[in-house]
Backbone as JSON, one array per atom type, in Angstrom:
{
  "sequence": "XXXXXXXXXXXXXXXXXXXXXXXXXXXXXXXXXXXXXXXXXXXXXXXXXXXXXXXXXXXXXXXXXXXXXXXXXXXXXXXXXXXXXXXXXXXXXXXXXXXXXXXXXXXXXXXXXXXXXXXXXXXXXXXXXXXXXXXXXXXXXXXXXXXXXXXX",
  "N": [[36.02, -213.38, 126.87], [37.74, -211.75, 124.22], [39.99, -213.66, 122.3], [43.59, -213.42, 121.84], [44.22, -214.08, 119.23], [41.89, -213.56, 117.83], [41.73, -210.85, 118.27], [44.01, -209.98, 116.93], [43.31, -210.73, 114.33], [41.09, -209.1, 113.95], [42.36, -206.59, 114.09], [44.03, -206.72, 111.83], [42.12, -206.89, 109.81], [40.83, -204.35, 110.19], [42.97, -202.66, 109.53], [43.39, -203.38, 106.84], [40.89, -202.67, 105.69], [40.95, -199.94, 106.19], [43.07, -199.17, 104.54], [41.97, -199.76, 102.1], [39.99, -197.8, 101.96], [41.43, -195.41, 102.04], [43.37, -195.57, 100.09], [42.95, -194.78, 97.26], [42.87, -195.41, 93.85], [43.44, -193.78, 90.79], [41.41, -193.96, 87.86], [42.2, -193.18, 85.51], [44.35, -190.77, 83.82], [44.46, -187.24, 83.25], [45.82, -185.17, 80.81], [47.26, -182.12, 80.04], [48.74, -179.97, 77.78], [50.43, -176.97, 77.26], [51.71, -174.51, 75.17], [49.58, -176.12, 72.66], [49.25, -176.6, 69.34], [52.78, -177.3, 69.68], [55.82, -175.42, 69.51], [58.82, -176.09, 67.91], [61.6, -176.94, 69.9], [60.86, -175.14, 71.98], [60.08, -174.76, 75.3], [57.35, -176.25, 77.01], [54.45, -176.06, 79.16], [53.14, -178.6, 81.27], [50.31, -180.27, 82.54], [49.26, -182.75, 84.79], [46.61, -184.72, 85.86], [45.1, -186.81, 88.26], [42.34, -188.85, 87.84], [38.91, -190.16, 88.08], [36.88, -192.31, 86.08], [34.54, -190.83, 85.58], [35.41, -188.3, 85.57], [35.83, -187.08, 87.95], [38.13, -185.9, 90.42], [40.94, -187.54, 92.02], [41.61, -186.95, 95.02], [43.53, -187.69, 96.92], [45.64, -188.95, 95.73], [48.84, -190.36, 95.58], [50.65, -191.66, 94.02], [53.19, -192.96, 91.65], [54.0, -191.71, 88.44], [54.72, -192.38, 84.99], [55.93, -190.62, 82.35], [55.95, -190.63, 78.86], [56.78, -190.92, 75.34], [54.86, -192.51, 72.93], [56.22, -194.87, 70.84], [58.6, -193.43, 70.44], [61.33, -194.0, 71.67], [63.84, -192.82, 71.76], [65.58, -190.64, 73.63], [66.79, -188.37, 72.75], [65.06, -186.99, 71.16], [63.35, -185.45, 72.66], [63.19, -183.39, 75.6], [62.71, -184.07, 78.96], [62.5, -183.57, 82.35], [63.85, -185.65, 84.99], [63.66, -188.05, 83.61], [61.05, -188.28, 82.92], [59.62, -189.32, 85.06], [57.55, -189.09, 87.91], [56.74, -188.68, 91.27], [53.78, -188.28, 92.82], [52.85, -186.12, 95.45], [51.33, -185.39, 98.68], [50.89, -182.66, 98.8], [50.41, -181.96, 96.25], [47.75, -182.33, 95.66], [46.18, -184.01, 93.87], [46.82, -182.99, 91.32], [49.3, -181.9, 89.18], [51.29, -179.37, 87.87], [53.76, -178.85, 85.63], [56.04, -176.57, 85.0], [57.34, -175.21, 82.05], [58.38, -177.72, 81.25], [58.55, -179.59, 79.23], [60.17, -180.18, 76.23], [60.35, -180.52, 72.81], [62.37, -181.75, 70.2], [62.12, -182.21, 67.5], [60.2, -181.68, 64.66], [56.8, -182.78, 64.14], [54.2, -185.25, 64.75], [53.27, -186.41, 67.87], [52.59, -188.91, 70.36], [51.89, -188.43, 73.64], [52.2, -190.22, 76.58], [50.86, -190.99, 79.83], [51.42, -193.02, 82.46], [50.53, -195.14, 85.24], [52.97, -196.18, 87.5], [52.45, -198.37, 89.14], [50.32, -199.71, 88.05], [49.9, -200.62, 84.94], [47.59, -200.42, 83.43], [46.36, -198.12, 83.98], [46.26, -195.44, 82.28], [46.76, -192.65, 80.12], [46.62, -190.81, 77.09], [47.8, -188.24, 74.85], [47.74, -186.48, 71.89], [50.25, -184.63, 70.39], [51.19, -181.91, 68.43], [54.0, -180.8, 66.77], [55.63, -178.06, 65.43], [57.87, -176.37, 63.19], [58.04, -173.65, 63.33], [58.84, -172.1, 61.17], [57.01, -170.95, 59.63], [53.86, -169.14, 60.04], [51.48, -170.5, 62.27], [48.33, -171.62, 61.32], [45.57, -170.49, 62.86], [43.06, -169.88, 62.19], [41.15, -171.72, 61.34], [38.44, -173.09, 59.43], [35.26, -174.6, 59.32], [34.32, -177.09, 56.95], [31.75, -177.12, 54.67], [29.7, -179.46, 53.2], [27.83, -179.42, 50.4], [26.85, -180.97, 48.39], [26.73, -184.39, 47.57], [23.23, -184.26, 48.25], [21.66, -185.61, 51.12], [19.02, -185.9, 51.62]],
  "CA": [[36.22, -212.14, 126.05], [38.38, -212.04, 122.92], [41.34, -214.2, 122.37], [44.62, -212.61, 121.18], [44.13, -214.41, 117.81], [40.74, -212.79, 117.33], [42.12, -209.4, 118.28], [44.99, -209.78, 115.82], [42.59, -210.8, 113.09], [40.3, -207.89, 113.82], [43.26, -205.46, 113.82], [44.45, -206.8, 110.46], [40.89, -206.52, 109.01], [40.65, -202.86, 110.21], [44.05, -202.05, 108.74], [43.12, -203.66, 105.38], [39.71, -201.81, 105.36], [41.37, -198.51, 106.14], [43.91, -199.01, 103.35], [41.02, -199.77, 100.92], [39.24, -196.54, 102.0], [42.23, -194.22, 101.81], [44.31, -195.73, 98.97], [42.12, -194.69, 96.09], [43.65, -195.3, 92.66], [42.66, -193.14, 89.71], [41.07, -194.85, 86.77], [42.92, -192.63, 84.35], [44.95, -189.51, 84.05], [44.19, -186.22, 82.3], [47.04, -184.46, 80.48], [47.1, -180.9, 79.25], [50.03, -179.34, 77.4], [50.26, -175.67, 76.74], [50.67, -174.52, 74.08], [49.46, -177.24, 71.73], [50.52, -177.2, 68.91], [54.01, -176.79, 70.29], [56.85, -174.92, 68.6], [60.04, -176.84, 68.0], [62.59, -176.52, 70.85], [60.34, -174.2, 73.03], [59.58, -175.47, 76.47], [55.93, -176.16, 77.24], [53.91, -176.46, 80.4], [52.32, -179.79, 81.18], [49.58, -180.59, 83.78], [48.75, -184.15, 84.9], [45.66, -184.9, 86.98], [44.56, -188.16, 88.57], [40.89, -188.78, 87.82], [38.14, -191.3, 87.91], [36.32, -192.31, 84.72], [33.47, -189.79, 85.44], [36.11, -187.01, 85.51], [36.12, -186.53, 89.31], [39.56, -186.02, 90.75], [41.35, -188.41, 93.14], [42.32, -185.89, 95.77], [44.63, -188.23, 97.74], [46.59, -189.8, 94.95], [50.3, -190.14, 95.8], [51.41, -192.69, 93.18], [54.25, -192.5, 90.72], [53.6, -191.78, 87.04], [55.8, -192.36, 83.96], [55.47, -189.88, 81.16], [56.82, -190.97, 77.78], [56.19, -190.84, 74.05], [54.6, -193.79, 72.3], [56.94, -195.05, 69.6], [59.79, -192.65, 70.38], [62.14, -194.28, 72.83], [65.04, -192.07, 71.7], [65.45, -189.44, 74.42], [67.35, -187.23, 72.09], [63.96, -186.35, 70.48], [62.72, -184.6, 73.59], [63.71, -183.19, 76.99], [61.7, -184.09, 80.06], [63.25, -183.8, 83.6], [63.67, -186.91, 85.76], [63.3, -189.1, 82.65], [59.58, -188.37, 82.79], [59.09, -190.05, 86.21], [57.18, -188.17, 88.91], [55.98, -189.19, 92.43], [52.81, -187.31, 93.32], [52.93, -185.97, 96.9], [50.07, -184.91, 99.22], [50.72, -181.26, 98.53], [49.99, -181.83, 94.79], [46.3, -182.34, 95.63], [45.75, -184.74, 92.69], [47.11, -182.29, 90.11], [50.64, -181.36, 89.15], [51.63, -178.59, 86.72], [55.23, -178.79, 85.4], [56.29, -175.32, 84.23], [58.43, -175.3, 81.09], [58.94, -179.05, 81.58], [58.65, -180.45, 78.08], [60.73, -179.61, 75.02], [60.48, -181.49, 71.76], [63.41, -181.28, 69.34], [61.92, -182.61, 66.14], [58.81, -181.44, 64.2], [56.0, -183.91, 63.81], [53.13, -185.58, 65.61], [53.74, -187.34, 68.92], [51.57, -189.3, 71.37], [52.41, -188.44, 74.97], [51.47, -191.17, 77.45], [51.14, -191.0, 81.23], [51.06, -194.34, 82.94], [50.85, -195.37, 86.61], [54.04, -197.17, 87.7], [51.93, -199.5, 89.87], [49.3, -200.48, 87.27], [50.0, -200.08, 83.57], [46.3, -200.23, 82.76], [45.89, -196.79, 84.3], [47.01, -194.74, 81.31], [46.08, -191.65, 79.29], [47.53, -190.31, 76.06], [47.48, -186.97, 74.25], [48.49, -186.25, 70.65], [50.88, -183.29, 70.38], [51.75, -181.53, 67.13], [55.2, -179.88, 66.9], [55.91, -177.44, 64.16], [59.24, -175.77, 63.19], [58.03, -172.2, 63.51], [59.31, -171.35, 59.98], [55.83, -170.23, 59.11], [52.83, -168.98, 61.1], [50.47, -171.56, 62.46], [46.98, -171.09, 61.01], [44.55, -170.75, 63.93], [41.77, -169.41, 61.68], [40.51, -172.81, 60.58], [37.01, -173.0, 59.26], [34.57, -175.9, 58.96], [33.95, -177.32, 55.49], [30.33, -177.49, 54.53], [29.47, -180.25, 52.02], [26.49, -179.1, 49.94], [26.44, -181.94, 47.44], [25.3, -184.7, 47.29], [22.24, -184.1, 49.33], [21.28, -186.92, 51.67], [17.61, -185.87, 52.06]],
  "C": [[36.78, -212.56, 124.73], [39.72, -212.62, 123.09], [42.28, -213.29, 121.57], [44.6, -212.88, 119.66], [43.02, -213.63, 117.18], [41.07, -211.32, 117.22], [43.03, -209.08, 117.17], [44.29, -209.78, 114.51], [41.77, -209.54, 112.88], [41.17, -206.67, 113.46], [43.66, -205.53, 112.33], [43.32, -206.43, 109.53], [40.73, -205.0, 109.01], [41.79, -202.17, 109.4], [43.77, -202.19, 107.25], [41.92, -202.71, 104.94], [40.13, -200.35, 105.25], [42.22, -198.21, 104.92], [43.0, -198.95, 102.09], [40.33, -198.44, 100.84], [40.13, -195.4, 101.52], [43.16, -194.38, 100.62], [43.51, -195.82, 97.69], [43.03, -194.5, 94.88], [42.81, -194.6, 91.62], [42.37, -194.22, 88.66], [41.8, -194.44, 85.48], [43.63, -191.37, 84.74], [44.5, -188.51, 82.98], [45.5, -185.44, 82.13], [46.62, -183.21, 79.73], [48.49, -180.29, 79.04], [49.74, -178.04, 76.77], [51.57, -175.06, 76.29], [50.62, -175.86, 73.34], [48.67, -176.73, 70.57], [51.74, -176.49, 69.58], [54.96, -176.29, 69.17], [58.11, -175.68, 68.92], [61.04, -176.13, 68.99], [62.16, -175.39, 71.87], [59.7, -174.95, 74.09], [58.05, -175.21, 76.63], [55.53, -176.57, 78.63], [53.06, -177.7, 80.27], [51.65, -180.0, 82.57], [49.05, -182.03, 83.7], [47.83, -184.2, 86.09], [45.28, -186.4, 87.02], [43.08, -188.12, 88.66], [40.22, -190.16, 87.75], [37.49, -191.25, 86.52], [35.19, -191.3, 84.52], [34.1, -188.42, 85.46], [36.33, -186.44, 86.96], [37.54, -186.86, 89.69], [39.78, -186.92, 91.96], [42.23, -187.54, 93.97], [43.47, -186.39, 96.64], [45.6, -189.12, 97.02], [48.04, -189.43, 95.25], [51.13, -191.19, 95.11], [52.44, -192.05, 92.32], [53.73, -192.72, 89.29], [54.86, -191.77, 86.19], [55.24, -191.72, 82.75], [56.48, -190.15, 80.03], [56.06, -190.83, 76.44], [56.07, -192.19, 73.48], [55.39, -193.83, 70.99], [58.21, -194.18, 69.46], [60.69, -192.9, 71.62], [63.48, -193.5, 72.87], [64.88, -190.75, 72.5], [66.05, -188.23, 73.81], [66.27, -186.43, 71.21], [63.3, -185.29, 71.39], [63.46, -184.46, 74.9], [62.53, -183.21, 78.0], [62.5, -184.46, 81.33], [62.92, -185.12, 84.25], [63.29, -188.1, 84.9], [61.78, -189.36, 82.56], [58.9, -189.12, 83.95], [58.76, -189.01, 87.29], [56.38, -188.86, 90.05], [55.08, -188.05, 92.94], [52.99, -187.27, 94.89], [51.6, -185.34, 97.38], [49.8, -183.45, 98.86], [50.29, -180.99, 97.09], [48.48, -181.72, 94.74], [45.71, -182.84, 94.34], [46.2, -184.1, 91.37], [48.49, -181.68, 90.18], [50.89, -180.62, 87.81], [53.17, -178.48, 86.73], [55.47, -177.61, 84.5], [57.53, -175.52, 83.35], [59.16, -176.65, 81.14], [59.19, -179.91, 80.36], [59.17, -179.67, 76.88], [60.92, -180.72, 73.99], [61.44, -180.9, 70.66], [63.28, -181.58, 67.86], [60.45, -182.35, 65.8], [58.1, -182.75, 63.91], [54.85, -184.12, 64.75], [53.57, -186.63, 66.57], [52.52, -187.68, 69.83], [52.27, -189.42, 72.77], [51.55, -189.38, 75.78], [51.86, -190.9, 78.91], [50.56, -192.29, 81.81], [51.42, -194.47, 84.42], [51.91, -196.46, 86.67], [53.6, -198.42, 88.39], [50.96, -200.36, 89.01], [49.26, -199.85, 85.87], [48.69, -200.0, 82.79], [45.73, -198.86, 83.07], [46.8, -195.86, 83.41], [46.14, -193.72, 80.59], [47.1, -191.18, 78.25], [46.94, -189.03, 75.46], [48.35, -186.82, 73.0], [49.0, -184.78, 70.65], [51.39, -183.06, 68.95], [52.86, -180.53, 67.39], [55.55, -179.35, 65.56], [57.26, -176.61, 64.29], [59.22, -174.3, 63.49], [58.46, -171.39, 62.28], [58.19, -170.56, 59.34], [54.81, -170.1, 60.24], [51.92, -170.15, 61.04], [49.1, -170.99, 62.21], [46.01, -171.43, 62.04], [43.19, -170.29, 63.42], [41.14, -170.48, 60.81], [39.02, -172.6, 60.53], [36.48, -174.42, 58.9], [34.23, -175.9, 57.44], [32.48, -177.79, 55.51], [30.14, -178.19, 53.2], [27.99, -179.96, 51.63], [25.99, -180.09, 48.91], [27.21, -183.22, 47.63], [24.48, -184.48, 48.49], [21.77, -185.49, 49.79], [19.81, -186.9, 52.09], [16.73, -186.7, 51.22]]
}
């Protein structure tokens, strides 16, 4: 029949294969912040999704992500609970919305990054614009049509 060594090897192989099947890593993250542009010192909602490169979601992702701003290590510039660290849980079902989770304290343009704590090559970034609110934000932008010179 089978020796105990073969049975042990077969068991380890089955465990390894099952881990490979069930431990799917995302290839990237999708971030959405509402509203964007943000108003200075007003909390915003943020949603983070674990996705594959084709946009399909990783429904069983339970990894840890780190959310931070590129080039702004000073935490006095923004407020983000838990220092921007979050452990996805099974109940999240690949997507987590943080209600009123992000507040930026200085007007400007920021690049928000979400990185896997296990693999720093799994990363996504989003540019956020923060305005002071001293004037109305113009949402009636129009495309500019260049009529000269003609390239025909």
